[in-house]
C-alpha positions in Angstrom: 248.0 -7.8 11.5 245.5 -8.3 8.4 246.6 -5.1 7.0 250.3 -6.0 7.1 250.6 -9.8 6.7 247.3 -11.0 5.0 248.1 -11.1 1.2 245.6 -9.0 -0.8 245.4 -10.8 -3.8 246.1 -14.5 -5.1 248.9 -13.3 -6.8 250.6 -12.1 -3.9 250.5 -14.8 -1.4 253.6 -17.3 -1.3 252.1 -20.2 0.5 250.3 -22.0 -2.4 251.9 -23.8 -5.2 251.3 -22.9 -8.9 248.7 -25.3 -9.4 246.7 -24.3 -6.2 247.2 -20.8 -7.2 246.0 -21.2 -10.7 242.9 -23.3 -9.6 242.0 -20.4 -7.1 242.3 -17.7 -10.0 240.3 -19.7 -12.5 237.7 -20.4 -9.6 237.4 -16.7 -9.0 237.3 -15.9 -12.6 234.5 -18.2 -13.1 232.5 -16.7 -10.3 233.0 -13.2 -11.7 231.6 -14.1 -15.0 228.6 -15.5 -13.3 227.9 -12.4 -11.4 228.4 -10.2 -14.3 225.5 -12.1 -16.1 223.2 -11.6 -13.3 221.3 -8.2 -13.0 223.4 -5.8 -10.9 222.3 -4.9 -7.3 222.4 -1.8 -5.7 223.9 -2.8 -2.2 222.9 -0.4 0.6 224.7 -1.2 3.7 222.0 0.0 5.9 219.2 -2.1 4.2 221.4 -5.3 4.4 222.3 -4.6 8.1 218.6 -4.0 8.8 216.9 -6.7 6.7 214.3 -8.4 8.9 215.7 -11.9 8.2 219.3 -10.9 8.8 218.1 -9.5 12.4 216.2 -12.3 12.8 219.0 -14.7 12.1 221.4 -12.6 14.2 219.2 -12.8 17.3 219.1 -16.8 16.7 222.8 -16.9 16.8 222.8 -14.7 19.9 220.6 -17.0 21.5 222.7 -19.8 20.3 225.7 -18.4 21.8 223.9 -17.5 25.1 223.1 -21.5 25.3 226.5 -22.7 24.4 228.5 -20.3 26.5 226.2 -20.7 29.4 226.6 -24.7 29.3 230.3 -24.8 28.6 231.0 -21.9 31.5 228.8 -23.8 33.9 228.9 -27.6 33.1 232.1 -28.1 35.2 230.9 -26.4 38.3 227.8 -28.4 38.2 229.4 -31.6 37.7 231.7 -30.8 40.4 228.7 -30.7 42.7 228.2 -34.4 42.0 231.3 -35.0 44.1 233.6 -36.6 41.6 237.1 -35.9 41.1 238.7 -33.3 39.0 239.8 -36.0 36.4 236.6 -37.5 36.3 234.9 -34.2 35.9 237.0 -33.8 32.7 236.0 -36.8 31.2 232.3 -36.2 32.1 232.5 -32.6 30.6 233.2 -34.3 27.3 230.4 -36.4 27.1 228.0 -33.8 25.8 230.6 -32.6 22.9 231.3 -36.3 22.0 227.4 -36.5 21.2 227.4 -33.2 19.8 229.8 -34.4 17.2 228.1 -37.5 16.4 224.8 -35.7 16.0 226.7 -33.1 13.5 227.6 -36.3 11.5 224.0 -37.1 10.9 222.5 -33.5 10.6 225.1 -31.8 8.1 224.6 -34.3 5.5 221.0 -34.1 5.7 221.2 -30.3 5.4 223.3 -30.6 2.4 220.7 -33.0 0.8 218.3 -29.9 1.1 216.3 -30.9 4.3 214.2 -28.0 6.0 216.7 -26.4 8.3 214.2 -24.2 10.1 212.1 -27.4 11.0 215.5 -29.1 12.3 216.0 -25.9 14.3 212.4 -25.9 15.8 212.8 -29.6 16.9 216.2 -29.0 18.3 215.3 -25.9 20.1 212.3 -27.7 21.9 214.3 -30.8 22.8 217.1 -28.6 24.3 214.8 -26.2 26.4 213.0 -29.5 27.7 216.3 -31.2 28.6 217.8 -28.2 30.3 214.5 -27.7 32.2 214.4 -31.2 33.4 218.2 -31.1 34.4 217.0 -28.2 36.8 214.0 -29.9 38.3 214.6 -33.7 38.2 216.1 -35.4 41.2 219.2 -37.4 41.0 222.6 -36.6 39.5 222.5 -39.2 36.9 219.4 -38.2 35.6 220.5 -34.7 35.6 223.7 -35.5 33.6 221.8 -37.5 31.2 219.5 -34.8 30.2 222.6 -32.3 30.3 224.2 -34.7 27.9 221.1 -34.6 25.6 220.7 -30.9 25.7 224.4 -30.0 24.7 224.0 -31.6 21.1 220.6 -29.9 20.8 222.7 -26.7 20.9 225.6 -27.6 18.5 223.1 -28.8 16.0 221.4 -25.4 15.8 224.6 -24.0 14.2 224.5 -25.7 10.8 221.0 -25.1 10.7 221.3 -21.5 11.2 224.3 -21.0 8.7 222.6 -22.7 5.8 220.0 -19.9 5.9 221.7 -16.6 4.8 222.8 -18.1 1.6 218.8 -18.6 0.9 218.1 -14.9 0.4 221.6 -13.1 0.3 223.9 -12.8 -2.6 227.3 -11.2 -3.4 228.1 -8.0 -1.3 224.8 -8.2 0.7 225.7 -12.0 1.8 229.0 -10.4 3.0 227.3 -7.6 4.9 224.3 -9.9 6.2 226.7 -12.6 7.7 229.4 -10.1 9.1 225.9 -8.6 10.9 224.7 -11.9 12.1 228.1 -12.9 13.6 228.8 -9.4 15.2 225.4 -9.3 17.0 225.5 -13.1 17.8 229.1 -12.9 19.2 227.4 -10.6 21.9 225.7 -13.8 23.3 229.1 -15.3 24.1 229.4 -12.4 26.7 225.9 -12.7 27.9 225.9 -16.3 28.1 228.7 -16.5 30.7 227.8 -13.6 32.8 223.9 -14.7 33.0 225.0 -18.0 34.6 226.8 -16.7 37.2 224.1 -14.0 37.7 221.5 -16.8 38.2 223.8 -18.5 40.5 224.2 -15.5 42.6 220.6 -14.6 42.8 219.1 -18.3 43.5 222.4 -19.7 45.4 221.5 -22.9 43.7 224.0 -24.9 41.4 221.1 -26.2 39.4 219.3 -23.0 38.3 221.9 -21.6 36.0 220.8 -24.2 33.5 217.8 -22.0 33.2 219.7 -19.8 31.0 220.2 -22.0 28.1 216.8 -23.6 28.9 215.1 -20.1 28.1 217.6 -19.3 25.2 216.3 -22.4 23.4 212.7 -21.8 24.2 213.0 -18.3 22.7 214.8 -19.9 19.7 211.9 -22.3 19.0 209.8 -19.1 19.0 211.9 -17.6 16.6 212.2 -20.8 14.3 208.5 -20.9 14.5 208.1 -17.3 13.6 210.2 -17.7 10.5 208.6 -20.9 9.6 205.1 -19.1 9.3 206.8 -16.4 7.4 207.9 -18.7 4.9 204.6 -20.4 4.6 202.8 -17.1 3.9 205.2 -15.9 1.3 204.5 -19.2 -0.7 200.9 -18.7 -0.4 201.1 -15.2 -1.5 202.9 -16.2 -4.6 200.2 -19.0 -5.4 
């Protein structure tokens, strides 16, 4: 579809006005001049794909996908165990995503101002792991649902924290290759997440235990964030 229908250049598209096309061409030319003034990069696809930090972020994105899809896949079934109607189930399932929207409204401007994304990732993953674990072992449907509602936003706050990181150490072609690698590897987590929760449900014969999947993903993500923070501190110390 892209080969046949996606315009190759701004000049060949038909959906932008003349003013918009000119603005786009001028912006691209400005970027091109900025790149030419920099030192040329010898781009190796292999080195960009297997860059340590790229692989770390790819694993982080995979863990976020596992937690996200595990929650969205199993939450309706879990809420159904509360004995509510299908309509009520639908409204209750919307609550974690509504809270996620509110959390993103606050976290995204903070990241734009230069707040430390790795520390935000560490905090969100710790809180997420704790909330999902409590939703498994706490008694009472109301308390379980509250912890699920608090755990959901922790997952989605992790996404902007993750995606501000690649541009900090990747540029130009390496950035394109690195981001493609992170997306490709991370996408595998979507497949794993929805299958892992079903597998845990089958083994445990419990409607609560599948939330161990997002809890474990958040716990491992906490370790990854802590590891990357330590690596950054070591680099700063070495420069000094």
